[in-house]
C-alpha positions in Angstrom: 21.5 -8.1 4.1 18.8 -9.3 6.4 20.6 -8.0 9.5 20.9 -4.6 7.8 17.2 -4.6 7.0 16.3 -5.5 10.7 18.7 -2.8 12.0 17.2 -0.2 9.6 13.6 -1.1 10.6 14.5 -1.1 14.3 16.0 2.4 13.8 12.9 3.6 11.9 10.5 2.6 14.8 12.7 4.1 17.5 10.0 6.5 18.7 7.6 3.6 19.0 9.9 0.9 20.6 8.3 1.1 24.1 4.8 0.8 22.6 5.8 -2.0 20.3 7.3 -4.0 23.2 4.3 -3.3 25.3 1.9 -4.4 22.5 4.0 -7.6 22.0 3.6 -8.4 25.7 -0.1 -7.7 25.6 -0.7 -9.7 22.4 1.3 -12.7 23.7 -0.5 -12.6 27.1 2.5 -12.1 29.3 0.0 -11.4 32.1 -3.1 -13.4 32.7 -5.5 -10.5 32.4 -4.3 -9.4 29.0 -6.8 -11.4 27.0 -9.7 -9.9 28.9 -8.2 -6.4 28.3 -7.9 -7.1 24.6 -11.5 -8.2 24.3 -12.7 -5.3 26.5 -11.0 -2.7 24.3 -12.2 -4.3 21.1 -15.7 -4.6 22.5 -15.8 -1.0 23.6 -14.6 0.2 20.2 -17.2 -1.9 18.3 -20.0 -0.8 20.6 -19.1 2.8 19.9 -19.1 2.0 16.2 -22.5 0.3 16.6 -24.0 3.3 18.4 -22.4 6.0 16.1 -23.2 3.9 13.0 -21.0 6.0 10.7 -21.2 5.8 6.9 -18.2 4.1 5.2 -16.6 7.4 4.3 -17.1 8.8 7.8 -15.5 5.6 9.2 -12.5 5.9 6.9 -12.2 9.5 8.0 -12.4 8.7 11.7 -9.8 6.0 11.3 -7.5 8.4 9.5 -7.9 11.0 12.3 -7.3 8.3 14.9 -4.1 7.1 13.2 -2.8 10.5 12.6 -3.3 11.6 16.2 -1.6 8.4 17.4 1.3 8.9 15.1 1.8 12.4 16.4 1.1 11.9 20.1 2.7 8.5 20.9 6.3 9.4 19.9 6.1 12.7 21.7 4.6 11.3 24.9 7.1 8.4 24.9 10.0 10.8 24.4 8.7 13.1 27.2 7.8 10.5 29.9 9.9 7.4 29.1 13.7 7.5 29.5 15.6 5.7 26.7 18.4 5.1 29.3 16.0 2.7 31.0 15.8 0.7 27.8 17.3 -2.8 28.6 19.0 -5.5 26.5 16.0 -7.9 26.9 13.7 -5.2 25.7 16.0 -4.5 22.7 16.1 -8.3 21.9 12.3 -8.4 22.1 12.0 -5.4 19.8 14.4 -7.1 17.3 12.4 -10.3 17.5 9.2 -8.4 16.8 10.8 -6.7 13.9 12.1 -9.9 12.5 8.6 -11.5 12.8 7.2 -8.5 10.9 9.7 -9.0 8.2 8.9 -12.7 8.0 5.2 -11.9 7.7 6.0 -9.4 4.9 7.9 -12.1 3.1 5.1 -14.6 3.6 2.5 -12.1 2.2 4.7 -11.4 -0.8 5.1 -15.1 -1.5 1.4 -15.6 -1.3 0.7 -12.8 -3.7 3.3 -14.2 -6.1 1.8 -17.7 -5.8 -1.7 -16.3 -6.6 -0.4 -14.3 -9.5 1.4 -17.5 -10.8 -1.8 -19.5 -10.4 -3.7 -16.9 -12.3 -1.1 -17.0 -15.1 -0.6 -20.8 -15.3 -4.1 -22.0 -14.6 -6.6 -19.3 -15.3 -9.6 -21.6 -15.3 -8.7 -23.0 -11.8 -8.1 -19.4 -10.6 -11.5 -18.4 -11.9 -13.3 -21.3 -10.2 -11.5 -20.8 -6.9 -11.9 -17.1 -6.9 -15.6 -17.5 -7.8 -16.2 -20.0 -5.0 -14.4 -17.9 -2.4 -16.2 -14.8 -3.4 -19.6 -16.5 -3.4 -18.8 -18.0 0.0 -17.9 -14.6 1.4 -21.0 -13.1 0.0 -23.2 -15.8 1.4 -21.6 -15.5 4.8 -22.0 -11.7 4.7 -25.7 -12.1 3.9 -26.2 -14.3 7.0 -24.2 -12.4 9.5 -24.3 -8.6 10.2 -21.1 -7.0 8.9 -20.2 -5.3 12.2 -20.6 -8.6 14.1 -18.5 -10.4 11.5 -15.8 -7.7 11.7 -15.9 -7.9 15.5 -15.3 -11.7 15.4 -12.5 -11.4 12.9 -10.8 -8.6 14.7 -11.1 -10.3 18.1 -9.7 -13.6 16.6 -6.8 -11.9 14.9 -6.0 -9.9 18.1 -6.1 -13.1 20.2 -4.2 -15.3 17.7 -0.6 -14.4 18.8 -1.5 -15.2 22.4 -3.3 -18.4 21.5 -0.3 -19.6 19.5 2.1 -18.6 22.2 0.2 -20.5 24.9 -0.4 -23.6 22.7 -4.2 -23.2 22.5 -4.2 -23.5 18.7 -2.0 -26.6 18.7 -4.1 -28.2 21.5 -7.4 -27.7 19.6 -5.8 -28.7 16.3 -4.6 -31.9 17.8 -8.1 -32.5 19.3 -9.8 -32.0 16.0 -7.2 -34.3 14.2 -7.7 -37.0 16.8 -11.5 -36.8 16.4 -11.2 -36.8 12.6 -8.8 -39.8 12.7 -11.2 -41.7 15.0 -14.2 -41.0 12.6 -12.2 -42.1 9.6 -11.0 -45.3 11.3 -14.5 -46.0 12.6 -15.9 -45.8 9.0 -13.2 -48.2 7.7 -14.2 -50.8 10.2 
């Protein structure tokens, strides 16, 4: 069943396959200058947002226009300028890998939603306390930091996360933090 789902999803993104593989290469930093390009593009977009300063409704409309144009233009440009005969087996394998990761992410999100729903049903008071504390924390953070800056930091982190995981940056800093925490705990015990 899973292979059928992957094949079906690969077929449904056929017009986007070149873009998906390119985006995967960029997000995983296959070239050393890709992180700089990611940050530069995000920074330019957020600077434009800062200078335009659209209302929420205008921002949603602009995003809709942007996505609609991309959905129309990308498959047509790819079909016109990129030859599908040049599509190689490694690229196909990479596309299948990206699609399988997307399906795993969808499953993870579905499990998380199910877990939260079960927590709400089984332990409503705990759900209330956790939901309240998370909401208050987010509201407090939002009052301290400008929303556009906060969005910039979050979008930049999410865009750089696949590359950081791929190159072991996350694991390296996680190990460093755990070593420091272990050293502090053992120091306090002595």
